[in-house]
C-alpha positions in Angstrom: -2.7 -1.0 -6.8 -6.3 -0.2 -6.4 -6.7 0.3 -10.1 -4.5 -2.6 -11.4 -6.9 -5.2 -12.6 -5.0 -8.2 -11.3 -8.1 -10.4 -11.2 -11.6 -10.3 -12.4 -13.7 -7.2 -11.7 -16.0 -9.2 -9.5 -13.1 -10.5 -7.3 -11.6 -7.0 -7.3 -14.8 -5.5 -6.1 -14.9 -7.9 -3.2 -11.3 -7.1 -2.3 -11.9 -3.3 -2.5 -15.0 -3.8 -0.3 -12.9 -5.6 2.3 -10.3 -2.8 2.3 -13.0 -0.3 3.2 -13.7 -2.3 6.4 -10.2 -1.8 7.7 -10.2 2.0 7.3 -10.5 3.5 10.8 -9.9 0.2 12.7 -7.9 1.4 15.7 -5.1 -1.3 15.6 -4.6 -1.1 11.8 -2.6 1.6 10.1 -4.0 1.9 6.6 -2.9 4.3 3.9 -3.0 4.7 0.1 -0.4 6.3 -2.2 -2.7 8.2 -4.5 -2.2 8.4 -8.3 -1.2 11.6 -10.0 0.6 13.3 -7.1 4.4 13.7 -6.6 5.9 11.3 -4.1 9.0 11.9 -2.0 10.0 8.2 -2.6 9.2 6.1 -5.6 8.0 2.6 -4.6 10.1 0.2 -6.6 9.3 -3.1 -5.0 7.3 -4.5 -2.1 8.8 -4.9 1.4 7.7 -5.4 4.9 9.3 -4.2 8.2 9.3 -6.4 11.3 10.8 -4.4 14.1 14.4 -3.8 12.8 14.3 -6.3 10.0 13.3 -5.5 6.4 12.1 -8.3 4.1 12.3 -7.2 0.4 10.4 -9.0 -2.4 11.4 -8.9 -6.0 10.8 -11.0 -9.1 13.8 -13.1 -8.3 13.1 -13.8 -4.6 13.1 -12.4 -1.1 16.0 -10.8 0.8 16.4 -10.0 4.4 18.1 -6.8 5.6 19.2 -5.7 9.1 21.1 -2.9 10.6 21.8 0.1 8.3 20.0 -1.4 5.3 16.9 -2.1 7.4 17.1 1.5 8.7 17.1 2.8 5.1 13.8 0.9 4.5 12.3 2.3 7.7 13.1 5.8 6.5 11.5 5.0 3.1 8.3 3.9 5.0 8.3 7.2 6.9 8.5 9.1 3.6 5.8 7.0 2.0 3.5 7.6 5.0 4.0 11.3 4.6 2.5 11.0 1.1 -0.2 8.5 1.9 -3.9 9.4 2.4 -5.7 7.8 5.3 -9.1 7.7 6.9 -12.1 9.0 4.9 -9.9 10.2 2.0 -8.5 6.6 1.6 -12.1 5.2 1.8 -13.1 7.7 -1.0 -10.3 6.4 -3.3 -11.4 2.8 -2.7 -15.0 3.6 -3.4 -14.0 5.4 -6.7 -11.8 2.6 -7.8 -14.7 0.1 -7.2 -17.1 2.3 -9.2 -14.7 2.5 -12.1 -14.3 -1.2 -12.5 -15.8 -2.7 -15.7 -19.1 -4.5 -15.3 
C-alpha cells in the first residue's frame, strides 16, 4: 500500500519516511510485496498472527481463528514472506514511492 494515496501526499511522505527507519532494525521483520510480480498467495484482507492465533480484519469486522484455521494463515504468511522484498531493496521501493507522490 505504499502507492495507495490514503491521505494527503504530505502525510504520506512522512509515513514513508518513518517506514525507512525500520528497515534493518534487528528486532523488526519488515518486507514489502512489490507491484508487478506474480505472488504465490494473493493478499485478500489484512490479518495478524499472535503465536498460534490469527486475527482477521474485513469490512464487516474482526474474527479470531485458532488451531487448523490459524495454521492456514501461518502458511499464508510464509508464502507471502517468500515473495516479499526486504532490506535495501525494500528501502528502494519506499524511496521511489515517496518520490512519485504528487507535490
